[in-house]
C-alpha positions as CSV (number, residue, x, y, z in Angstrom):
1,X,-5.2,-12.2,0.9
2,X,-8.2,-10.1,1.9
3,X,-10.6,-8.5,0.1
4,X,-10.9,-4.6,2.1
5,X,-14.0,-3.0,2.2
6,X,-14.8,-0.3,-0.5
7,X,-17.2,2.3,0.6
8,X,-19.2,5.0,-1.0
9,X,-21.7,7.8,-0.2
10,X,-24.8,9.1,-1.1
11,X,-24.0,13.1,-1.8
12,X,-26.9,14.4,0.0
13,X,-26.0,12.5,3.3
14,X,-24.4,14.7,5.7
15,X,-21.9,13.4,8.1
16,X,-22.9,11.9,11.0
17,X,-21.1,11.1,14.4
18,X,-20.3,7.8,16.2
19,X,-18.1,5.0,15.1
20,X,-20.4,3.3,13.1
21,X,-22.1,6.4,11.2
22,X,-20.7,5.3,7.7
23,X,-22.9,2.3,8.4
24,X,-26.2,4.6,7.7
25,X,-24.8,4.7,4.1
26,X,-26.8,2.1,2.1
27,X,-24.2,1.5,-0.3
28,X,-21.2,1.6,2.2
29,X,-23.4,-0.9,4.5
30,X,-24.1,-3.3,1.7
31,X,-20.4,-3.5,0.4
32,X,-18.8,-3.6,3.9
33,X,-21.3,-6.7,4.7
34,X,-20.3,-8.5,1.2
35,X,-16.7,-7.5,2.1
36,X,-16.6,-9.2,5.3
37,X,-18.5,-12.3,3.9
38,X,-15.7,-12.4,1.2
39,X,-12.9,-12.3,4.0
40,X,-14.5,-14.7,5.7
41,X,-14.0,-16.9,2.8
42,X,-10.7,-16.1,2.0
43,X,-9.5,-16.7,5.8
44,X,-11.3,-20.1,5.6
45,X,-9.3,-20.8,1.9
46,X,-5.9,-19.6,3.8
47,X,-6.8,-22.2,6.5
48,X,-7.4,-25.3,4.2
49,X,-4.3,-24.3,2.2
50,X,-1.8,-24.0,4.8
51,X,-3.1,-27.1,6.5
52,X,-2.9,-29.3,3.2
53,X,0.6,-28.1,2.5
54,X,1.2,-29.9,6.3
55,X,-0.1,-32.8,4.8
56,X,1.0,-32.7,1.2
57,X,4.6,-32.3,2.4
58,X,6.7,-32.4,5.6
59,X,9.1,-29.9,4.8
60,X,9.0,-27.0,6.9
61,X,10.3,-24.7,4.1
62,X,7.5,-26.1,1.5
63,X,4.9,-25.0,4.2
64,X,6.4,-21.7,4.7
65,X,6.2,-21.4,0.7
66,X,2.3,-21.1,1.1
67,X,2.8,-17.7,2.8
68,X,5.5,-17.0,0.5
69,X,3.4,-17.6,-2.3
70,X,0.5,-15.6,-1.0
71,X,2.6,-12.8,-0.3
72,X,5.2,-12.3,-3.3
73,X,2.7,-11.4,-6.1
74,X,1.8,-8.2,-3.8
75,X,5.6,-7.3,-3.9
76,X,6.0,-8.0,-7.6
77,X,2.6,-6.4,-8.7
78,X,1.9,-4.0,-6.1
79,X,3.2,-0.8,-8.3
80,X,1.3,-1.6,-11.7
81,X,-1.8,-2.6,-9.8
82,X,-1.8,0.9,-7.8
83,X,-1.4,2.6,-11.7
84,X,-4.5,0.7,-12.4
85,X,-6.1,1.9,-9.2
86,X,-5.6,5.7,-10.4
87,X,-6.3,5.4,-14.0
88,X,-9.3,2.7,-14.7
89,X,-13.1,2.4,-13.7
90,X,-12.5,0.8,-9.8
91,X,-15.9,-0.9,-10.1
92,X,-15.2,-2.7,-13.2
93,X,-11.7,-3.4,-12.5
94,X,-12.6,-5.0,-9.0
95,X,-15.5,-7.3,-10.6
96,X,-13.0,-8.5,-13.2
97,X,-10.1,-9.2,-10.5
98,X,-13.2,-10.7,-8.3
99,X,-14.2,-13.2,-11.2
100,X,-10.7,-14.5,-11.6
101,X,-10.1,-15.2,-7.9
102,X,-13.6,-16.9,-7.9
103,X,-11.9,-19.1,-10.7
104,X,-9.1,-20.1,-8.6
105,X,-11.0,-21.1,-5.6
106,X,-13.2,-23.0,-8.2
107,X,-10.0,-24.9,-9.5
108,X,-8.6,-25.4,-6.0
109,X,-12.2,-27.3,-4.9
110,X,-12.2,-29.4,-8.1
111,X,-8.4,-30.8,-7.4
112,X,-9.2,-31.3,-3.9
113,X,-12.6,-33.2,-4.4
114,X,-10.7,-35.2,-7.0
115,X,-7.8,-35.8,-4.8
116,X,-5.4,-34.4,-7.8
117,X,-3.5,-31.8,-5.3
118,X,0.3,-31.7,-4.9
119,X,2.4,-29.1,-3.2
120,X,3.5,-27.6,-6.4
121,X,-0.1,-27.4,-7.6
122,X,-1.3,-25.9,-4.4
123,X,1.8,-23.1,-4.2
124,X,1.1,-22.4,-7.8
125,X,-2.8,-22.0,-7.2
126,X,-1.8,-20.0,-4.1
127,X,0.2,-17.8,-6.2
128,X,-2.5,-17.0,-8.7
129,X,-4.8,-15.9,-5.8
130,X,-1.8,-13.5,-4.7
131,X,-1.6,-12.3,-8.2
132,X,-5.5,-11.5,-7.7
133,X,-5.2,-9.9,-4.3
134,X,-2.1,-8.0,-5.4
135,X,-4.1,-6.5,-8.4
136,X,-7.0,-5.6,-6.1
137,X,-5.5,-4.2,-2.7
138,X,-4.7,-0.4,-4.1
139,X,-8.1,0.0,-5.7
140,X,-9.8,-1.2,-2.6
141,X,-8.0,1.5,-0.3
142,X,-8.6,4.0,-2.9
143,X,-12.0,3.9,-2.8
144,X,-12.3,4.8,0.8
145,X,-10.9,8.3,0.7
146,X,-12.2,9.4,-3.0
147,X,-15.8,8.6,-2.3
148,X,-16.8,8.6,1.6
149,X,-17.3,12.1,2.7
150,X,-14.5,13.7,4.4
151,X,-15.9,13.9,7.8
152,X,-16.6,10.0,7.8
153,X,-13.1,9.0,6.3
154,X,-11.6,8.1,9.3
155,X,-14.4,6.1,10.6
156,X,-14.7,4.5,7.6
157,X,-11.0,3.1,7.5
158,X,-11.5,2.0,11.0
159,X,-14.6,-0.2,10.0
160,X,-12.9,-1.7,7.1
161,X,-10.2,-2.6,9.8
162,X,-12.9,-3.7,12.2
163,X,-14.6,-5.7,9.4
164,X,-11.3,-7.3,8.4
165,X,-10.6,-8.4,12.2
166,X,-14.1,-9.7,12.3
167,X,-13.5,-12.1,9.5
168,X,-10.1,-13.0,10.9
169,X,-11.9,-14.0,14.0
170,X,-14.7,-16.3,12.4
171,X,-13.3,-17.4,9.0
172,X,-9.9,-19.3,10.4
173,X,-11.9,-21.3,13.1
174,X,-14.9,-21.6,10.8
175,X,-12.5,-22.9,7.9
176,X,-11.0,-25.3,10.3
177,X,-13.8,-26.8,11.8
178,X,-15.1,-27.3,8.2
179,X,-11.6,-28.6,6.9
180,X,-11.8,-31.4,9.8
181,X,-15.6,-32.2,9.3
182,X,-16.2,-31.9,5.6
183,X,-12.6,-31.7,4.0
184,X,-10.4,-29.2,1.7
185,X,-13.2,-29.4,-1.3
186,X,-16.1,-28.2,0.9
187,X,-13.8,-25.1,2.3
188,X,-12.7,-24.2,-1.0
189,X,-16.1,-24.3,-2.3
190,X,-17.4,-21.8,0.8
191,X,-14.5,-19.3,-0.3
192,X,-16.3,-19.5,-4.0
193,X,-19.5,-18.8,-2.9
194,X,-18.3,-16.0,-1.0
195,X,-16.9,-14.3,-3.9
196,X,-20.2,-14.7,-5.7
197,X,-21.6,-12.6,-3.1
198,X,-19.0,-9.9,-3.2
199,X,-19.5,-10.0,-7.3
200,X,-23.2,-9.5,-6.8
201,X,-23.0,-6.6,-4.5
202,X,-20.2,-4.7,-6.9
203,X,-22.6,-5.3,-9.8
204,X,-25.2,-3.5,-7.6
205,X,-23.3,-0.5,-6.8
206,X,-23.7,2.1,-9.3
207,X,-20.4,4.4,-9.3
208,X,-21.0,7.8,-10.4
209,X,-19.6,8.4,-13.9
210,X,-16.2,10.3,-13.9
211,X,-15.7,13.4,-16.0
212,X,-13.4,13.2,-18.8
213,X,-10.3,14.7,-18.1
214,X,-7.9,15.9,-21.0
215,X,-5.1,15.8,-18.3
216,X,-5.7,11.9,-17.9
217,X,-2.6,9.8,-17.4
218,X,-1.7,6.7,-19.3
219,X,-0.4,3.7,-17.8
220,X,3.8,4.2,-18.1
221,X,3.4,7.8,-17.8
222,X,1.3,7.5,-14.7
223,X,4.0,4.9,-13.6
224,X,6.7,6.8,-13.8
225,X,5.2,9.8,-12.0
226,X,4.1,7.3,-8.9
227,X,7.9,6.2,-9.0
228,X,9.0,9.8,-9.1
229,X,6.9,10.5,-6.1
230,X,7.7,7.8,-3.9
231,X,11.6,8.2,-4.8
232,X,11.3,12.0,-3.7
233,X,9.4,11.5,-0.6
234,X,11.8,11.5,2.4
235,X,8.7,10.8,5.2
236,X,7.3,7.7,3.0
237,X,10.7,6.5,3.1
238,X,10.9,6.5,7.2
239,X,7.3,4.7,6.9
240,X,8.6,2.1,4.4
241,X,12.0,1.2,6.2
242,X,10.3,0.5,9.4
243,X,7.9,-1.5,7.6
244,X,10.1,-3.4,6.2
245,X,12.2,-4.3,9.2
246,X,9.3,-4.7,11.6
247,X,7.2,-7.0,9.4
248,X,10.5,-9.1,8.1
249,X,10.9,-10.2,11.9
250,X,7.0,-10.8,12.7
251,X,6.3,-12.7,9.5
252,X,7.7,-15.7,11.2
253,X,4.8,-16.3,13.4
254,X,2.6,-16.3,10.5
255,X,5.0,-18.8,8.4
256,X,5.2,-21.4,11.0
257,X,2.2,-21.3,12.8
258,X,0.8,-24.3,11.1
259,X,3.9,-26.1,12.5
260,X,3.6,-24.6,15.8
261,X,-0.1,-26.2,16.1
262,X,1.0,-29.4,14.4
263,X,4.3,-30.0,15.9
264,X,4.5,-27.9,19.3
265,X,0.7,-28.0,20.7
266,X,0.1,-31.7,19.1
267,X,-3.3,-30.4,17.4
268,X,-5.2,-30.6,14.1
269,X,-6.5,-28.5,11.5
270,X,-9.5,-27.7,14.1
271,X,-6.8,-26.6,16.5
272,X,-5.0,-24.5,13.9
273,X,-8.4,-22.7,13.2
274,X,-9.0,-21.9,16.5
275,X,-5.6,-20.5,16.8
276,X,-6.1,-18.4,14.1
277,X,-9.6,-17.4,15.3
278,X,-8.0,-16.3,18.4
279,X,-5.6,-14.1,16.4
280,X,-8.6,-12.3,15.0
281,X,-10.3,-12.1,18.4
282,X,-7.4,-10.5,19.5
283,X,-7.2,-7.9,16.8
284,X,-10.7,-6.8,17.3
285,X,-9.8,-6.5,21.0
286,X,-6.7,-4.2,20.1
287,X,-8.8,-2.0,17.5
288,X,-10.9,-1.4,20.3
289,X,-8.2,-0.4,22.6
290,X,-6.0,1.4,20.4
291,X,-7.8,5.2,20.7
292,X,-7.2,4.7,24.4
293,X,-3.5,3.4,24.0
294,X,-3.1,6.4,21.1
295,X,-3.9,9.0,24.1
296,X,-1.0,7.9,26.3
297,X,1.5,6.5,23.2
298,X,2.6,8.3,19.8
299,X,2.9,6.1,16.8
300,X,6.4,5.4,17.9
301,X,5.3,4.2,21.3
302,X,2.7,2.1,19.9
303,X,5.2,0.3,17.4
304,X,7.4,-0.3,20.2
305,X,5.0,-1.9,22.5
306,X,3.8,-4.0,19.6
307,X,7.6,-5.1,18.7
308,X,7.6,-6.3,22.0
309,X,4.2,-8.1,22.6
310,X,5.0,-9.8,19.5
311,X,8.3,-11.1,20.5
312,X,7.1,-12.1,23.8
313,X,4.3,-14.3,22.2
314,X,6.8,-15.9,19.9
315,X,9.4,-16.8,22.7
316,X,6.9,-18.6,24.8
317,X,5.1,-20.5,21.7
318,X,8.9,-21.5,21.4
319,X,8.4,-23.6,24.6
320,X,5.7,-25.5,23.5
321,X,3.2,-24.5,26.1
322,X,-0.1,-26.2,26.9
323,X,-3.0,-25.1,24.4
324,X,-5.2,-23.2,27.3
325,X,-1.9,-20.8,27.4
326,X,-1.2,-20.4,23.7
327,X,-4.8,-19.2,23.2
328,X,-4.5,-16.0,25.3
329,X,-1.0,-15.7,23.8
330,X,-2.3,-15.5,20.5
331,X,-5.0,-12.9,21.4
332,X,-2.1,-10.6,22.7
333,X,-0.3,-11.6,18.9
334,X,-3.5,-10.4,17.3
335,X,-3.8,-7.2,19.3
336,X,0.1,-6.5,18.8
337,X,-0.4,-7.0,14.7
338,X,-3.2,-4.6,14.3
339,X,-1.6,-2.3,16.4
340,X,1.8,-2.4,14.2
341,X,-0.6,-2.7,10.8
342,X,-2.7,0.3,11.8
343,X,0.1,2.7,12.6
344,X,1.9,1.7,9.9
345,X,-0.8,2.1,7.4
346,X,-2.2,4.9,9.0
347,X,0.8,6.8,8.7
348,X,1.3,6.3,5.0
349,X,-2.3,7.4,4.4
350,X,-1.6,10.3,6.7
351,X,1.3,11.9,4.2
352,X,-0.4,10.8,0.6
353,X,-2.3,13.3,-1.4
354,X,-5.3,11.9,-3.6
355,X,-3.9,12.0,-7.1
356,X,-0.9,9.3,-6.0
357,X,-2.7,7.7,-3.3
358,X,-3.2,4.2,-5.2
359,X,0.6,3.9,-6.5
360,X,2.0,5.3,-3.2
361,X,-0.3,2.8,-1.2
362,X,1.0,0.1,-4.0
363,X,4.6,1.0,-2.8
364,X,3.8,0.6,0.9
365,X,2.0,-2.5,0.0
366,X,4.7,-3.9,-2.2
367,X,7.0,-3.5,1.1
368,X,4.7,-4.8,3.8
369,X,4.1,-7.8,1.6
370,X,7.5,-8.3,0.1
371,X,8.8,-8.4,4.0
372,X,6.2,-10.9,4.5
373,X,7.3,-13.1,1.7
374,X,11.1,-12.9,2.2
375,X,10.7,-13.4,6.1
376,X,8.6,-16.2,5.7
377,X,11.0,-18.1,3.4
378,X,13.7,-17.4,5.6
379,X,12.5,-18.5,8.7
380,X,11.2,-21.4,6.9
381,X,14.4,-22.5,6.0
382,X,15.7,-21.8,9.7
383,X,13.3,-24.1,11.2
384,X,14.1,-26.6,8.3
385,X,18.1,-26.2,9.5
386,X,17.3,-25.7,13.3
387,X,13.9,-26.8,14.1
388,X,10.7,-24.6,14.5
389,X,11.7,-23.6,18.5
390,X,14.7,-21.8,17.8
391,X,13.4,-20.0,14.6
392,X,10.8,-18.6,16.8
393,X,13.4,-17.7,19.5
394,X,15.9,-16.1,16.9
395,X,13.0,-14.1,15.3
396,X,11.8,-12.8,18.7
397,X,15.5,-11.8,19.8
398,X,15.7,-10.1,16.3
399,X,12.6,-8.3,16.6
400,X,13.2,-6.7,19.6
401,X,16.6,-5.6,18.5
402,X,15.0,-4.1,15.4
403,X,12.7,-2.4,17.5
404,X,14.8,-0.7,20.0
405,X,17.0,0.5,17.0
406,X,14.3,1.7,14.6
407,X,12.6,3.7,17.5
408,X,15.0,6.8,16.9
409,X,13.6,6.8,13.3
410,X,10.5,8.9,14.2
411,X,7.3,8.6,11.9
412,X,5.9,11.3,10.4
413,X,2.9,13.0,11.9
414,X,1.0,13.5,9.1
415,X,-0.6,16.9,10.0
416,X,0.1,18.7,6.7
417,X,-2.7,20.2,4.8
418,X,-2.6,18.0,1.5
419,X,-5.6,19.4,-0.1
420,X,-4.5,21.0,-3.6
421,X,-3.5,24.5,-3.4
422,X,-4.0,25.4,-7.2
423,X,-2.5,28.7,-6.7
424,X,0.0,28.6,-9.7
425,X,-1.4,30.6,-12.5
426,X,-1.8,29.3,-16.1
427,X,1.5,29.4,-18.0
428,X,1.0,32.4,-20.6
429,X,1.9,31.1,-24.0
430,X,1.9,32.8,-27.4
431,X,0.1,29.4,-29.0
432,X,-1.3,26.0,-27.8
433,X,1.2,23.5,-27.1
434,X,0.7,19.9,-27.8
435,X,0.4,18.0,-24.8
436,X,3.1,15.4,-25.7
437,X,5.7,18.2,-26.3
438,X,8.9,17.9,-24.3
439,X,10.9,17.8,-22.3
440,X,10.0,21.0,-20.5
441,X,12.5,23.3,-18.6
442,X,10.7,25.6,-16.1
443,X,13.2,28.7,-14.9
444,X,12.0,30.7,-12.0
445,X,14.4,33.8,-11.2
446,X,14.9,35.2,-8.2
447,X,16.6,38.7,-7.2
448,X,18.1,37.5,-3.4
449,X,20.3,40.0,-1.2
450,X,23.6,38.8,-0.5
451,X,22.7,38.6,3.2
452,X,19.8,36.5,2.4
453,X,21.7,34.0,0.0
454,X,22.5,31.3,2.4
455,X,19.0,31.4,4.1
456,X,17.2,31.4,0.5
457,X,19.3,28.3,-0.6
458,X,18.6,26.2,2.5
459,X,14.6,27.2,1.8
460,X,15.0,26.3,-2.0
461,X,16.7,23.3,-1.1
462,X,13.9,22.1,0.9
463,X,11.6,22.8,-2.0
464,X,13.1,20.7,-4.4
465,X,11.6,17.6,-2.8
466,X,8.1,19.0,-3.7
467,X,9.3,19.7,-7.3
468,X,10.7,16.1,-7.6
469,X,7.5,14.4,-6.2
470,X,4.9,16.3,-8.2
471,X,6.7,15.5,-11.6
472,X,10.2,17.0,-12.2
473,X,12.7,14.3,-12.7
474,X,16.0,17.0,-12.3
475,X,16.2,20.1,-10.4
476,X,18.7,22.5,-9.7
477,X,19.9,26.2,-8.9
478,X,22.0,28.3,-10.9
479,X,23.8,31.7,-10.5
480,X,24.9,34.3,-12.9
481,X,28.5,35.3,-12.8
482,X,27.3,38.7,-14.3
483,X,24.8,39.3,-11.9
484,X,25.4,38.3,-8.4
485,X,22.1,38.6,-7.0
486,X,20.0,36.6,-10.0
487,X,19.7,33.1,-8.8
488,X,17.7,30.8,-11.1
489,X,15.6,27.6,-9.8
490,X,15.6,25.1,-12.8
491,X,13.5,22.2,-13.0
492,X,12.6,19.8,-15.6
493,X,9.4,17.5,-16.6
494,X,9.0,14.9,-19.1
495,X,6.1,16.6,-21.0
496,X,4.0,19.9,-21.3
497,X,1.1,17.7,-19.9
498,X,3.0,16.3,-16.8
499,X,3.7,20.1,-16.1
500,X,0.1,20.8,-16.1
501,X,-0.7,18.5,-14.0
502,X,2.1,19.7,-11.4
503,X,-0.3,22.6,-11.6
504,X,-3.0,20.5,-10.0
505,X,-0.7,18.2,-7.8
506,X,0.8,21.2,-5.6
507,X,-0.6,21.0,-2.0
508,X,-1.2,23.5,0.6
509,X,1.7,22.6,2.9
510,X,4.0,22.8,-0.1
511,X,2.2,26.3,-1.2
512,X,3.1,27.8,2.1
513,X,6.9,26.7,1.4
514,X,6.8,28.1,-1.8
515,X,5.4,31.1,-0.2
516,X,8.4,31.2,2.1
517,X,10.7,30.8,-1.0
518,X,9.4,33.8,-2.5
519,X,9.5,35.9,0.7
520,X,13.5,36.3,-0.1
521,X,12.7,37.6,-3.7
522,X,13.8,41.3,-3.4
523,X,12.7,42.5,-6.9
524,X,9.7,44.9,-7.7
525,X,7.8,42.2,-9.6
526,X,7.2,38.6,-8.8
527,X,9.8,36.2,-9.5
528,X,9.8,35.8,-13.6
529,X,8.8,32.5,-14.5
530,X,9.8,30.9,-18.1
531,X,8.9,27.8,-19.9
532,X,11.4,26.1,-22.5
533,X,10.2,23.5,-24.6
534,X,12.7,20.7,-26.0
535,X,13.4,21.1,-30.0
536,X,14.2,18.0,-31.7
537,X,16.5,18.1,-35.0
538,X,14.4,19.1,-37.9
539,X,14.5,16.2,-40.7
540,X,17.1,16.4,-43.4
541,X,16.3,17.8,-46.6
542,X,16.8,15.4,-49.2
543,X,19.2,16.7,-52.4
544,X,17.7,17.3,-55.8
545,X,18.8,14.4,-58.2
546,X,21.5,15.4,-60.2
547,X,23.1,18.0,-57.6
548,X,26.0,17.3,-55.1
549,X,26.1,18.5,-51.6
550,X,28.1,22.0,-51.0
551,X,31.3,21.4,-49.7
552,X,34.8,21.0,-50.6
553,X,35.8,17.7,-52.7
């Protein structure tokens, strides 16, 4: 449950060089520092909740429920949150969510102070915190690509990841020490203070006003467009499948780490915090080493190395090693975890255009957190039935086998130009069309020589994915039996406004594919494009009083 760093940039600032160049932008620097502090508070709260669960219940399944309760809301609410990230004022939305999360931490503080927490109440409050995290995540991620100057984008994303891992290195250790010295109420109070700091930074940020857009999407139409996009994007499917498989097995170490600290390493809350701090320190080390590793391995190689390292750590921890050996093992775990997380998130970001980024990243977050939630429950019940060491060992073996199997499903490179092409001419209409008119059928007529027919059909079927991603809900190709050379591509869009949005959404890589399809057209003029609007039945006219309807009696 983290608050990923948002960022913005002054329009007059030129792109500087260096890994820390975005911190020269005052707004980015303020929000980055604020969110690092916020993340430290979140990790402190998570330590308190996870450790309190081991005090309130001896059941491994109940302890694993804490991790599941934190991640399940992201699985359930990620897509609606992504829609809101694309259609609402992001600054105001983030302030509202931060206030809600502060109320959750304040409630936990009061319940802990009055010693009124039960395992059921704790799980419920962690679940509410997960709801806030789910609503906030896609918005934070969408801000960076939208507002940071393009030359600084990769550096800003890397700094966000670095900030989270700085917090991961500090927060758990500080939370464990604070928990051991002053109790859970003080730890939750520190998290409450961190939210107040983030809210103050967001209120200080003056987001430039957004121009009114007559084609601005509304919630349900934006939701449908986002679902259509993700359903039709084959490259995104590869990222989602590999994310689900890797993190379902990898979640075992996060769900069972409190039990590792208490049962296998014979430690207390402070040791648990130190172990999590070692994971965070390892993540920072992994982030620093990642550029060098990426020069030697592609994304698939990095994922395989991460899986093997994670499995090694889980197998070693299952043998109850001494603490002096457990700490370097968790350093390795942190490095492996950030390598996998950054590789998969980067693969998703690289294949998404800006217009649907929030919604598609929400689907990615849903899959990621769904894998963590389901995996946490699974490994909690396995540990309850077989024991914690056995659960870790089974998960390690499963992770290695899954990584070797998934290695053949290659990650997309993300080298396409996703900037809007804007190469479609405006539709020629006899009169203005209301935006809510629909459905709309678009017909494109191609004159194709017999010798090019098969090559054309292959190319136009590749184009179908682009039509379906950008707004069509149905697509096909038909031929005229009276004219063998005339082939018509057709697709259906739910409304006229959605078709106008299609004109904006086609990116440069898809425009190149469209030009490849048009190359087969042998007509003297460009392919003919027609737009057909659906017509409902006219209302029935009432009969005149005293008359009878026509027709036989």
